[in-house]
N, C-alpha and C positions, 0 to 999 in steps of 0.2 A: 542214664543217657544211652541211646542206641549206639551200637557199633556199626559204622558205615563202611561201605565199600563201593568202588567204581573203577572202571578202566581209566588209566592215566595216560593212555596213548590213543592212537587213531581207532575209530570204530570200524574201519575197513580191514580187509585181510592184509597181513603184513608178516614179515619174517619173525618179529618178536612183538608181544604185547605185554604191558605191565598192568596188573590189577592191584590196586592199593587198598588196604584195610586199615581203619583207625578206630580205636575205642578200647574200653576196658576189657572186652571179651576177646581181643585180638590174640592174647596168649593161649586161647583154646583152639586156635586154628590147626596146630599139628594133630590134635586128637580128632577134630572134625574130619580132616582129610587123611587120617591114618598114616602119618609119617613121623619119623623121629625128629624131635625138636632140634633147632639149629642154635649155634652160638650167636649171641647178639652181634649185629653189624658184620657178619661173615656170610658171604654168598655161598649157599650150599645146594647141591643138586639133590632133589628129592622126587620120588615117584608119588604122585598124589592120586587119591581114590575118591569115588563118589560114595554116597550113603549105602549103596548096595555092594561096596567093595570092588567095583569095576575101575580099572585104571583110566584116569583122565589124561594125564600127561606126565612127562619128565620135566620138571620145572626147577629153575633156580629160585630159592627162597631166601629172602633177607628180612631178618627181624630187628626192629629198632625199638628198644624199650624207652618209654617216656621218662622224664619230661623233655629230654633234649632231642626232639624230633620236629618234623615239619608242622605237626599239629599240636605238639605238647602232650600227646597221648601215646600209648603203645601203637606202633605202626608195623604192618607187615606187607611186603610186596611179593607177588607172584610174577616171575619173569617167565612167561609161557610161550610156546610156539603160537604164531599169530593166526591161528584158525578161529573163525567166528564160532564154530561149534564148541571148541575147547572153552572159550570164554563163556559161552552160554551154559555149559555144564557146571562151571565153577559158580556162576550166578545162581543156578538152580539149587546147588548144595547150600549156599549161604542164605538164600531167601527162605529156606525150610528150617532155619535155626532161629529160635526166638531171640529177639533183641538185635538181630542183624537186619539191615535194610540197605537199599541202594542210596547212595549219597545224592542230595539235591545239588543244583548248580552252586559252585563256590563254597560248598559246605566244609571242605577240608581247610580252606583258607579262613573261613569264618571261625572254625574251631581254633586255628592258630591265633586269630585275633582275641578270642574270648579267653584263651589260655596265656595271653601275654607274649606270644612269640613275635607277633607283628602288631603295629598299631594300624589305624585305618588308612592313613596316607600311604604307608608301605604296602598294604594290601591292594589299594587302588593302583599304586605304581606297578605292582606285580601283574595285575590284570592288563594294564597298558603295555607292559613289557611283552606279554604273551601275544597281544594284538598288534604290536608295532610292525610297521611295514617299511618305514623309511629310517634313515640314519638319525635324523633329528628327533623322531619319536622314540627311537631306541635310547638315545642319550638322556632325554628328560625322564623317561620312565625308569631307566636304570638308576638315575640319580635319586628319584623319589623312593624307589624300592630300597635303596641303600640308606635312606633316612635323612637326606639333605633337608627336605621340607620339615620333617619331624623335629630335627634339631633346631631349626629356626622358630618353629611354633613353641617348642619347649623353652627356648631362651626368652621369648616374649612372656610366656606364662610365669617363668621364674622372676622376671622383672616386676610383673604385676603383683605376684605374691609378696615380694619384698616391700613394694609400696603399701600393700594392704596391711602388712604386719606393722609398719610404722604408724599407720592411721589407727589401727586397733589399739596400739599402745597409748596413743593420744586420747582415745576414748576412755581407756581404763584409768588414765590419770587426768581427769577432766580439768583439774586446777592448773595444769601446766600447759604452756604453749609450745608449739613446734619450733625448735631452734631455727633461727634465720638461715643458717647454712644448710640445715637439713631440708627446710622448705624450698630453698633454691635448688638443691639436688633433686628433690621430689619433682619439681616442675620440669627440670631438664630431662629427667628420665621419661616423664610422660610425653614430652615433645619428641624425644628420640624414638619412642615406640610408635607414636602417631606418624612420624615421618616415614619410618620403615613400612608400616602398614599401608599407608597411602600409596607408596611406591609399588608395593606388592599388588594392590588393586589395579593401579595404573597399567601394570604389565601383565595382568591376568589374562587379558584377551589374547596375548601372544601364546601363553601356555595352552589355552583352550584351542587356539588355531593349530598348534603343533599336534594336539590330540585328534582334532576333527578335520583339519585341512584348511589352507588359505584359500579364500574365494577369489577367483579370477574370472571376470566376466568379459566376453567378447561382445562389442557393440558396433553396429554399423548398419548401413542401408541394405536393402535386399540385394543378394547376388554379389556381394563384395568379397566373398570367400571365407566367411566365418566358419561354416560347416566343413569346408574343405580343409581349413587349417586344423580344426579340432580332430578330424579324421586322420590327418597326417601325423599329428603329434601323438595321438592315441594308437595309431597303427591299426585301426579297425573302423568299420563304417558305423560310427555311433550316430551320425546325423545324416539326414537325407540331402543329397546334392543333386540339383537339377537346374536347368536353365530358367525354370519358372520362378518368378519372384514371389516371396512370401510363403515358401514351403515350410519353414520352421515356425510353428505357431506357439509351442510351449518351450520351457527351459529344458535343455538337454544337458545333464551333468556327467562329466567324465572325471574319475579320480585318477590322479597321476603322481609320479615321483619326479620332482625337478631337483636333481642334484642333492637328494636327501631331504627335501622339503615336501610334505604332503600337500597336494594342490587339488582343488575342485575346480575344474575348467567348465565354465557355463557357456554353451552356445545358445543364442537368443534369437528372437524374431527380428527381422529387419525393421529398422526405424523408418517409417514413412507415413504420410497421410493416406488413409484408406477408408473405404466405405464398408468393408467387411467387418462385422461385429466380432467375429472370431479373431481376426487379425489384430483388431484394436486391443483386444484383451491380451494378445501376445506381446504387442508393443508396450502396453502398460506394465506387464510382468517383467519385460526386459529392463525397463528403466528402474523398476523397484529393485530388481536383483542387482543392478549396477550400483544403486545407492547403498547397499549393504555389503559391498565387496571390499576386499583389501587392495585390489588392483584392477584397473579397467584397461583393456586393449581396445582402442578405437580403430577400426579397420575402414579403409577407403580404397577405391580403385582410381580415385582422382585426387585433387588437392583439397577437398572439402572434408574437414574433420570437426566441424562445429555442430554442437548439439545444445542449444540454449535451454532445452527442457531438462538437461542433466545437471543436477544440483550437487552431486557428490564432490567432496573435497579430497578424496583419496587420490593417490598417484594414478596418472593416465599415461599410457604409452601409445604413441601414434604409429600406426602400421599401414604402410602403403603396399597393398597386395598387387599381384600381377605385374611386378616390376620387371619381368622379362620383356614386357611390351614397352614400358616407359619407366624410368627412374625419376624420383623427385630429389633434386640436389639440396637437401636440407638435413643438417646434422641432428635435428630433433625428431626426424621421421625415419622409422625403420623401413627400408625397402626389402620386401621379401617376394619370393615366388615359390609356391609349393610345386608347381609344374617343373621348374628347373632347379629346385632345391637351393634357392638363393636366400641368404640372410636368415635362415631359420635358427642356426646355431647361435648367431649373434643376438637374436631376439630372446632366445632362452637364457643366454648369459645375462642379459639386461634384467630379465624377470628375476633370476636367482640373486643378482646383485641387490635388487630392491628388497627381496625377502630377507637377505642377510642383514640389510640395514635396519630392519625392524627388531633384530635380536637385542634384548635388553642386556645391560652389563652384568646385572645380578643373575646368579644361577639358581636362585630359589624362586620357583614359580608356582602360583596357585593354578591348578589345572582343571578344577571343577567348580561348578556354580555354587555348590554348598560351601566350599572353602571361601569363595568371594563374599557370599552373603554373611557368613559368620564374622569375617574381618570387617565388613561394612558396619555391622551392628556394634562391633568393638570400637571402631573409630567414632561412631556416634556417641557411645557411652563415655569415651575419653574426652571428646570435645565438650560434652555436657558437664563432666567432672570439673573442667577448668572454670566453670561459672561459680563454683562454691569457694567460700573462704575456708581454708583447711582448719583454722583454729576455731571458727564459730560453727561450722557444719561438717565435722569429720564423719558423722554417721552417713550423711548423704553422699559424700565423696567415696566412702568405703563401699557403699552399696553399688555405685557405678563400677568400682574395681571388681567387685564380685561378679557383676554381669560380664565384664571383659574376660575374667578368668574362666567363666563357664563357657562363653562363646569360643574362646581359643581352644579350650579343652575338648570341645565337641568335634573339632576338626580331626583330632587324632584318636579320640577315645569315647565315642558314643556308646554308652552302656545301658541307657534306660529307654531307648526308643526303638523297639523291635522292628517297626515298619521301615525305618530308615536303614537298619542293618540288612533286612531282607531285600530291600531295593538295591543296595550296593552289591551284595554278593550274588544276587540272581543274574547279574550281568556277566558272571564268570562262566567259563566253559565247564562242561561236565568233567568230573574227575579232578578239579582244581579247587 
């Protein structure tokens, strides 16, 4: 297997850069760069040279012998001055050595997975941790990286293996029946696993929302202040604001952080009857976006908040804009004014309170579609298993349990589908 290398820090100029090397040929780095070998895990200052014996840099070198490293292989780090030219010179030396090559996206973490340092959910949690931008994203990704989801998946698999072993014993001794107490325990365990899996699927949308953002859509007639509110909240002119009705024709998305919750704020076309085909499309898109939202803000500059064409059952917050001109004395309506900065903080608090109310009690969350699909297939197999008489059809029941064990195992340890692994790790940043 090739020895890989890549920058583990910014690609821009900086005070310090780190170049990481991993693989079986890492131990030859001192000879390649003409410096005295260092003690394992001890940062040592060394002058490094190119292949023509010209000085490249004075660098801190740290050597980590495998298997107790981030990849499970021998690893070496160059801590160099942050010049792009110094980095380029080190790359030129390494690429001229046979079996050395630049690492692909996520290849260091992929090797950690293949060498048993991390399982897949931990690797995915690590990537989410690197990309986290809000407090809630940080908490969930850190929990997954530390193995919370892995532990739950493992416990399910252990239970399934226990059930499978009892059925296999029944098959081996075909003349004997499963004791009544054991059959009762068997069924209770299946129901317990089913219940936990069904809950995990139920709350999976929350986990995916934390990763990708809660969808909040602003709905209202033209010129009620949707774009003005979006611009105010995002502190930039994301949407066009004019006195002309119908200026927003397409969905404008703004990604924000509301008290630690990632939010995708959608500004939409004003809802009204129109002869303009383009505007009709905009209105249709606005209603479609509202239907798939986690929260809808219905804005109005009068007392009309009714939209019979809106079928969504998600929570709706009524917002009366331009309340500097007139307030509506109704506790169910938020009076705001962007112009006078009235009621904005209270509106945000109401939004955050709703997002907090969606938080499930359990801390183990499925955060990816592949997790959810595997658990759904497991649920189907467990439900199917309950149709069989364990004494008369133990073979059929055990086959269903094998399916469940395989599906659960695929969440943490896909080892035979290279395309899936490539897809997962290609989403990592360079050098990770």
